[in-house]
Structure formats: structure tokens, C-alpha cells
N, C-alpha and C positions, 0 to 999 in steps of 0.2 A: 425457610419457613416464613414466608410474606405478614406482616403488621398487620394486626385490625385495620388500619388505618388505610393503607394498601389495598386489604381485603374491599372494603368498601365502595374505592376505587374504581374498582375490579367493577365493581356487581353492577356500581349504577356507570360502567362505561358500555355493561354489556347489556343495559337493559335498552339506552341510549340506540343500540345498534340493534336489539329486537323492534322498537318503538315504529325505527326506520326503515328494517322490513314490509313490517306488518301494513306500511300505510302504500309501499312499492306494490304489495300483493294484491292490497282492496285494490288500488288503483289501476291494475292490468284486470281485474276482473272484469266479467261481459258482463253485457245488459240482452233482456228480452228485448223482444220488437214492440215500439208505444207506438201501436194502431189501434190504442183504444180497445182491445181484447184482453180479457184477463188474461196473464202468460205465468206457469209453474216454473220454473227454473229445477232444473237437475242438474249435478254434474254440469257440462260444458250446452248442455242445449235446452229448450223452450219447449212448453208444453199450451197447446193453448184446449180445455177442454170444452167441444159441441155442448149448450147444455139445451136440453128438448122440451119439449113442453111443460107445463106444471102440472096438468090434470092430467095428462095423456104419455104416452110414450111414441118419440117421433122414432120416426123406421127412412131411410137413408140408403139411395142403389149408392154401386159403386163409382158411378160417373157424381153424384150429387153430391156424392163425399169427398172427392176431389174439387168439386166447384167449389165447396165450403172452405176450402183449405191451401186457394186460388194462391201463388202466390209462394208458398210452402209449402213444404213437407206434407201426406200423410205419414203415420205414426211405424217408425222404424224402432225396431229393435233390436240391440246388439249386443245383453248383456243381459244377465240374473237379477242384476240388481235392477235394472232398465224395465223389466218385465214384473217384477214387484211394486217398485215403482208404479208403474201405470193399475195394478190392481190393489195399492193401499189407499189410493187417491181417488180412485171414481165413486167408491161410496161420496164423497162429499159434492160431486157432482147430479151423480144417479143416484134414485131412488132403490132400484133393483137391481139385476143384474143384468149385463147389455153383454151383448157382442162387438167388439171392437173394432172397424176394417185396420188393415195392415197394409203398407203402403209397399205391396211385394207384384209381383209381375209372374209371367210364364216367357220366356223371353225364347222365341219359337229357333230360335239362330245356335246358341248354345245347348238348346233345350236342357234350362238348369230355372231355377227362382231366380229372381231377383230384385234388389230395392229400384224404387222409384230413380233416387240421386243414386243409382252407380255404384254404391257400396255392397265392398264383398259381406256378405251374409255368412257371421262369424260366429255364431248362437242360434237356433232354434231351441220351440219347444211344443212340438207339433202331440198331439192328442196320441194315446196306443193304437186309436182305432184308422188313425191319419197319416198318411206319407204322402212324399212327393209323389212316389210312385202311380198313386190313385187317382192324379189329375188329371185333367182330358187340358189339350194343346187349349190359347187362346185363352178359352173363357176357363179360367183356374184363376182363383187371386184366395185369402187369407181372411180370418177373422182372431182374433183372443179374443178370451171366454171371460170376464173378471173378475168369476166365479171362481176359479179354475187356475187364472194365467194361461191354461193350454190355447196352442192352437190347430187351427181346423180349416181345411181345404175344401174354398166354397165357389157355388158359380161369380162371378162378376155380374153375369146377364140379368141371372135371374133371382137369386138372393137380393136382399135387401138386409142392414142393420140397424142398429139404435145406436150403436156410438160410434164418434166422431174425433180421433184424436189430430190436430196439428202440431209439425215440431217443427222447430229453425233451431237457429245455431246461435248461440250471444255471439253480438258484434261486441271481441274484445282490443278491437283498433279503437275502436269509440271512443270505449271505456277509456284507451291507454292516453288520448285526445283529449281527454273530461275530466279530471279526476274530482272528487266532491272536493270543495269549497271547505267543509264545512272539516271535512279528516284534516284537509294538510293546515289547518289554523289550528288544529291540534297536539296534531303534531311538534307545529314551529313550536307551541308554548310547550310541550313535552318534556324538549331539548332545551329550551331559556332553562327551563326548570332545574334542568338536572344537572347546565354546568354551573347554577348557584350552589347549586348545592352538592357537588363535587368541588367549586370555589371552596367555600367556610369548611371542605372538609381536609383540603389543603392547608387550609392555611393552621384549624387543629393542630395539622398530623408538626408543623413547621411547628409551634408554640412547643408540643408536647417536647420534641428532640431539644431548643433552645433553648428549653427554659424561660426564666425569668429573663434569661439577658437581653432579649429583644425590648421589653423594657425598662432593665434598669440602664441600658444605654442614653439613656435619654436622661439627664437628672436635674436636680431643682433647685437652678440658679434664681434667685429672688431679686427685683428691678433696685438699680442704682438709686440712692434716694439721697439727694443732696439736705447738707442738714438744716435744718432753720436756722432763725437772728440770733436767736439763744443761745444755742448750742457753738453758735460759729464767734461767740467772742468766750464763751469757755473757754473753746481750744486758744485762742490767742494770747488770753489772759493766763496758761498754766504754759505756755509757752512763752512766756517777759516774764514769768519769774523765776525760770528755771534759774540756774546757775551759768 
């Protein structure tokens, strides 16, 4: 069984490793685009919810929605968690329920729905009354209802929707090259403090094992004093009177 002092040292070492790992994890964390718009991070993606007019609900055609997200993607949903995120965050942007354009289209070559980014469709949440079999080729797009989270097949040409969400991948590589300076300073300070505490614990542990021998090894010897003149005379007189 380890001594209490050794356990303390082990805990401090574990804490040091944990701090360093946290620093590395945060240093490689991604960043959202810095284009002046507000982006909301979720998972390894970033989302920009396009705000409508304050006094009225503004509607967008599918083409105008793509123009608003130029340089980025229209919303793609790859999991139930991502679908729930959009539903829960929508009230932060829009006062009423909206229908949000999804970046999905009908591919006439494969005769299947596809995301514009060519990602595989791993998750769907169609309304009970809607399925891909109902679509009309070319003129088929998809909208997400913020009230239910369900997806509906709609016309790309004739339909207008009042919600647009742009999506972008977080820039992880750039974040690696530019770690947070404050975080780096805090990590360095933490390591220095941990090393100092470890040194104190080691010293106290050595003292506990060796007892007081560390200090008794150094005995006090008063400095040599030269007798003053009167004491010298007395010593000489005693030596002369001796037979």
C-alpha cells in the first residue's frame, strides 16, 4: 500500500496530465467563420440562422435561400440530435413557427434525394403523409417544420419558406495553429504550481523518513575566541607558579 505522501504525489501528477490533455483538446477545437454574422456551434458544425424582418415574416424562394448562404451550405441534418438542435434554437431567432429550407435535392441520375454537399443521407424525419415516393423529379425540395421537426416534400420552384439556416464546418486546422494565448499561459502556470507543490511534498516525505537526522547532522560549534589581555596574563601567571 502506498504511503499518503506517495498518493498525494500520484494525484498531483494525474492532475498535471489532465490539465495538459484539456489544453490540447481545447487547442484543437474548431472555430466558426468570422464573416461578421452570428454563428452557433453544435458538434463539429456551425449554423447561421437568417433573421427575418421584426414586424413581419419574410419568405424566401429556394434560390434566394441558396444565395443567402453563398459560400456555405444550406442546412443539412445528419442525426436526430442535430434535428432537435434546430428545433430548440429556432425560437431564439423567430417568434413564430417557420418552415426551414433543407439543402437537399432530387438527383435524376440516381433517382434519389441527395444533400448538396454530396454527404450520404443517414437520417430522415419525414412526415407521415410525405415520403420520397411522392416527389416530382427536378421540382422537389424539402422543408423542415420548426414546430414538429418533421420534413415535408415541397416544390423548389413554386414554394416559398420563411426560414433559412446556413451551415459550415468548423475550421479545426486553423484552430490548431492559433491556440488560445490565455489558455496556454494558464496551463504553464498550473504546471509550475503543481511542480512546486510536488517539490514541497517530496521534501516533507523525506523529512518524515529520515527523522531529525537531516538537521542534527549539522552541529553547532561556537566560533574560536581569542582570550583578552587580562585572561592571558592569568594563564601565564598560573603556568609560572606551577612547580
